[in-house]
Structures are given as C-alpha cells and as structure tokens.
N, C-alpha and C positions, 0 to 999 in steps of 0.2 A: 867143355872146351879142352884142347890139348894143353899140356904143361909146357910153357915157354922155357927155353934153355938159356936165355940171357936177359939183361935188363933194358935192352934197346926197345924203342917204340918205332915202328915203321909208319912213316907219315907220307901219304900219297898226295902228290900234286901233279896237275896236268895243265892247268890254265893260269892266266895271270891273276884272277881273283883268288884262286886257291892258294897260290904262292904268297900273295900279300896277306891273306887272312891266317895262314898257317905259319908264316915266318915268326910272329911273336910267340907262338906255341913252341916252335923249335928252339928259339933263343931261351925261353923260360926253362925248358927241360934241360938244355945244356948247362944253364947256371946251377941247376940242382944236381948236376953230375949224372943225369940219366942220358945215355947216348941216343940221340935221335938219328934214325936212319932215314934220310930223305930220299924217297923213291919218286922219280920223275917219269911220267908217262910220255911226255912230249906232245900232248894233245894240242897245245898252242905253242909250237916250237919257237916261233919268232917273238913271242911275248913273254914266255915263261922264264927264260934265262935272265932277262933284264930285271924282272920283278924280284927274283931271288937275289940277284947281285945287289939290289938296292939295300939289302939287309946283310950283305957280306956272306951270303949262303951260296952253295952249289950242290947239285945232287950227288948222293952216294951211289945210286943206281939210276941209270937213264935208259929207258926202253925205246924212245924215239919212234913211236908207232904211227904217227900221223902221216897220212898220204893225201894227195890232192883229191878233192871230191869225196872224201870218206864220210859216210853217214854215221850217226851215233851207234847204230847196231853193229857196224863194222869195227868201230873203235872198241866197243865193249867185247865183241867176239875175239878181237886180237889180244885184248888186255887181260881178260880173266885168267887164261892159262898161264901166261908169263908171270903175272902177279902171284898166283897161287904157288907156282914153283919157287918164286923168290921167298915167299913167306914160309914155305916148308923148309927151305934151306936155312933161313936166318932164325926162325922160331922167335920172333919178337915177343915181348911181354903183351903187346896189344898193337892193333892196327888203328890208325887215326885217319879219318877222311873228313872233308869239309864240303858242305853245301850239297849241290844237286847235279854236278856235271857227269858226263859219261865216265870220266876217270874215277870220280867218287863212287859211282854205282858199281863199276867194275872192281874197285878196291874193296867195297863192302862184300860183294859176292865172293871174291877170292879169299877174304878173311874167313867167311863162313865155311868155304870148302876146306880151308886149312885148319878149321876148328880153333880159331884164335879169337880172343875178345876184340870187339869192335867199338870204337868211340867215334861218335858223330858230332863234329863241331858245326854250329849253326843249324841245329836240329829244330824241327817243329814249324818251319815256315810253311804256310799254306795260302794259296790264292783262293781256294774254294771253287776252283774252276778247272777245266781240263788244260787250260793254258796257264803258264807257258809249257809247251810240250817240246821235248820230253822231260823237262826239269821237274815239273810237278809230280810226274810219275816216279822219277828217280828218287826224290826226297821222301815220298811216302813209302817206297819200298825199302830204302835204307833204314827208315824208322822201324821197320819190322825185323831187320837184321841186327841192329845195334844193341850193345849191352849197356853203353853209357851214352846219354843224350845231353849234349851241352846246348841248352836252349838260350838264345840271346835275350829273350824277353818273357814276361809272365804270360803273354798271349800265346807265344810259341809253346810254352809248357802246357798250357790249357789244351792246345790242339793235339799234342801228343797224348795227354791223358784221355781225351775224348776218343782216341783211336785204340785205347786199351793198353797203352804202355805203362809198365809198372812205375808208380810214382817215385819210389826210391832210386830209380835209375836216371831220373831227370834232374838236371842241375841248371838253374838260371844263372848265367855267367856274364851277361852282356855280350856284345859282338866284338870278336877279335879284330875286325876291320877298324874299329876305333883305336885299338892298341897300335896297329900299324900306322894309322894317321898321326897319332900323338908322337910316335917315334920319329916319323919323318918331319913333323913340325919342329921337334926339338933339334933335329939335325940342321934344318934351315936356319933356325935362330942362332945356332952355335957356329955357323959357317957363313959369315957375311959375304965372303968371296963367291960362294955358290949362289946365294940369293942375287948378288949383283950380276953374275953371269947369266942367270935366268932372265932377269929384267932386260938385259941386252939381247938375249936370244929372241925375246918376243917384242922387240922394239918397233916392229912394223905395225903393231896394233895401236890404233889411235885411242889413247886413254882419255881423250876429251869426250868420248861417247861411252855409253854403258857397254859393258862387256858381257856377252851372253855365251856361255860355254855349252856346247852341244855334243852329246855322245849318243850314238844309236848303233845297235849291232844285233839285237835279238832276232832269232829266226822267225818269230811270228810277225815281225815288222818288215820282212823282206817283201819286195814286189810293190803292189799298189799302196800299201800302208806306208812304205818308205817314201813313195812319191809325194804323199801328203805332207810328211815331215819336211822333205827337201823344199817343197813349195813354200812352206811357212818360213823356213830359214831364209830363203831368198827374199821374201817380203820384209822380214824383220831387219835385214841388212840395211834398209833405208834409214833406220833410226838407231841402230846399235852395231857395234863391232861383234862379229860372230867368229868364235874360235872353235873349230871342229876337228879334233883328231880323228882320223879315219881308221876304222877297223880294217885289218888286212883282208877280210873276206871279200872276194870279188862281187858277191851279191850286194855288198854295201858300198865298196870303194868305187866300182865302175859307175853306178847310177849317181853317186854324189859328185864325182868329177864331171860327169856329163851335165848335171843340173846346175852345179854351183861354180864350176871352174870359170874364173874370170869375172865373177860377180863382185862388184866393189863392196868392200867391207867384210867379205867372207874370207877367212883364213883357213884353208884346208891343210892339215898337217899330217905327217906320218904318226904312227902310234908313239905316245910320249912315255918317257921313263917316269917312274913314280914321283921322284922329286919335282920334276917339271909339272906334273899334273896337280900335285898338292899346291905348288906355288900358284898355278893358274886359278885353282878354286879360290885361293885367298884373294885374288885380284878381281874375280868376277862379280857381277851384279845379280845374275840369275843363271840357273842351270836348266837346260832341257835335256832329259835323259830317259832311256829305257833300261839303264843299268841298275841292278840291285845295289851294288856297292856304292854308287854315287848317291843313291837315296839315303844311305847311312852316313857317308863321309861329309857331303855338302852341309847338312844341318849342323854337324859338329863344328864346322867352320863358320856357321851363321849365314850360309848361302841358301836362299830359297830355291825350291826345286819344283818344276813342272814335269810330271811323269808321263812319258809318251807311251802309255799303255792303257788298256781298258780295265785291267785288274792288276793288283799287286799283292805279293805275299808279304809285303812290308806295310801292313795297314796301320801300324803304330805311328809312322811318320805322318800319314794322312790325318789320323785322329788327333795328333798333337798340334797340327797346323804347320809342320815343317814342309810338307809337300802337298801337291794337288794333282789328282789324276785328270789329264786332259785328252787322252787318246791320241790318235794319229790323223784326225781330220785337220787339214791345213788351216781352214778358217777358224776353227776352235782354238788351235794352238796360237795363232796370231792374236786373236782377241784376248786370250788369257795373258799372254806375254805383254801385250801393249798395256793392258789394264794395270798390271803390276809395275811396269817400267814408269808409268805415269803417276804412281801412288807410292811415294817414299814411305808413308806410314804403313801400308800393307806389306811392303818389302821388309821393313824393320820388324814388324810383328812376326812374320814367318821366320826371319832369321833368329829371333830371340825366343821362339817357342821351345818348350822343354824338350830336351833330347831323350828319346826313349831307348837308345841302344847301348847305354852304359857309359862309363867314365874313363875307359882305357885300362882296366885291370882284368879283362876277361881271361887273358892267358895265364895270369897268376891264379885265378880261381880254378881254371881248368887244371893247372899243374897241381894245385892242392888236392883236388879230387883224385887225380891219377896217383899222387903219392900215397893218399890214404888207401887206395884200392890195391896198388901194386908195390908199395914200399918206396922208401927214399926220403929225401929231405922234404918236409912240408913247406918250408919257407925257402924261396929262391934267394941266393946270395946277392 
C-alpha cells in the first residue's frame, strides 16, 4: 500500500443508510482528533443530505453523480475514476466504506487503485443466495479488497473466515446502525419540543388502532412482488393504521400511489427525516419491511418485524426471534400480520428477544481498531 501523507480518513457515503451508519464513525474519529474527510457520491441525492444533517454533518467533497434512470454499472463506472483521483490527491490514512451499495463498491475499487488501506464497516453479511442483486455481489467483492473488516456479529465474522479472509483483520464490533439509533433516541428524549412536534405531525394517524409501519424499496421487490405487498397493505388497513413512507424511486412510488391512494387507514408519506422515522418506530405495533436497516433498528426499539423478502443477510434477527421472513405473497403477509396483531403475547416475545446487533458502541470499537492500526487516541474524549 502507498504511504499516506496525512492523518485523515476518507469516508465514502452515497445513500441514506450509509450516511446513518457512518455518521457515528465520523463523530467518533472527530472526537479523537482524527480528521474525517466525508466524501459524498450523491447516489441518493434527495435522501443523503438529510441523513447527514440529522447528525450535524455535511460532505467535504460532493460528486453528485446520480442521474435519472442510472443503473448500478453506470454509477460505478462514473465513480471509480473520480474517487481514485480524490484519494490520490488527498492521500488519506485509509478509506472507509460501509455495506454493499454501488458507492461502497466504487469506493473500495478506487482505494485499491490508489493503493490505500481499505476498511469495510458492516462486513461479512451474506444471504447465501444471488439475491439481493447486486448487493450480495458487491459485499463479497469488497470483502476481497478490504484490509480491515468490521463485522457486526460473530456470524458475519464466520462468513468472512469461510471465504479465506485473514482472521486478524476481522473485528466483531456490533452494528453502527444501533449507534445511530441510540444517538437519535437520546436527542428525542432530551428535546421534548421535538417529540411534541412529531406527535402533532402524525396527528392524522388514529392511535386507537394498531400502527403498522411499512417500508419497501429493494430492487428485487419491484414489479409483481411489489404488487403482492401493496395488496397486503390494503387488506391490513381494515384493522390497522398503515404508515408507509414512500421511497422516491418511481418503480415504488407510482405503484404505491395507484394501489393505495385514497385507501382509508393508509397514510402514504414522503421520505421521512431520521428523527421522525425513529419516533414512528417507537409508536408502531409492527413493522413490515424489506430494509436491512429496519431489521436492525426495529428490534432495538422492541418493535417486531416481518421481513418482506425470501432471504436475508441478517439471519441473526430471524434466529433470535426478532424478525420473521414472510416473502412478498400478499396472502402470506396478511396471515402473518393478522396472527401477530391478534396475539399480544407473540408480539411481546418478538419485541423482547435478545438483540444480536450490539449495544451501541460499534463506532467506539471501530475507532479503537483504527487508532491501534494508524495511530492516534485510543479512547474518544
């Protein structure tokens, strides 16, 4: 690897989940006096800025590469050269990427071309399937390029070791998404005015009925699979209030509006800021989601989750009882949701199941490893 010329860490973010999960890492490094250089790709322009702002952050470099209708290959093809040039110019101590997005994969490739050390946050997640595509491919390939692997769980570490990753380079840290969640919960507790404003903001939701929070956006659920989910949501509205923030993707937004617009009990919302989403999770009875982040966050709040996928790379939540896989068949979703809504004991047991994703100190653990490897304060102030 090339010799870095300064003590900065280049941290690549492109999507809302990356921003949320890397924000605690950025804050920890800043407390240690290590300058984090936040590099935004703009992969999810309309969601990225708000997610960073929730933690008082803004990009140091912003490439804004996203164009309408852009495929993952286009994103990666546009990003690799600009990121490589950025890293050559800055010569950070290391590049940090998170998860499995096109931005993370491009950042990993650019770091390799710049001959810089690469740290992968949320390393080792595996579905054991070709889906989700291209995310499963991305995370496996990033695993071959990374020098440091920050695995959220012991199962993620085992997956990396099974692929031949050097054991000493793998560190089990917990998931930084739990860090972000705890930071936002603390903000909500410390700001009664904000909590009151959020309660007023969602005043149209009938709190006399169970509240079901729905999020769906994954590429593999577009088309006919999404139709099954939307049919289930419409049916469940007969007995529960449905709150569904809509992903801005036209492949999700247009079908949802067509199928659910005007259905009594269904509240279709624009994308929510993180404070509002965390507050809503705290009010909900049940979550239906295909989101990886919600599979981690909801159990940490005690919110049971039905996962709208056939496979998940977060098997720990299913094994612990926090979550259940139900797929996208409308009848199966309705049956599973109705059974839980009618069984307070089952809901309670899912909500109280042991949380497998850490206790909210993952960013500190990551910072300790980075300090040991690259120098600096071992303990954040």
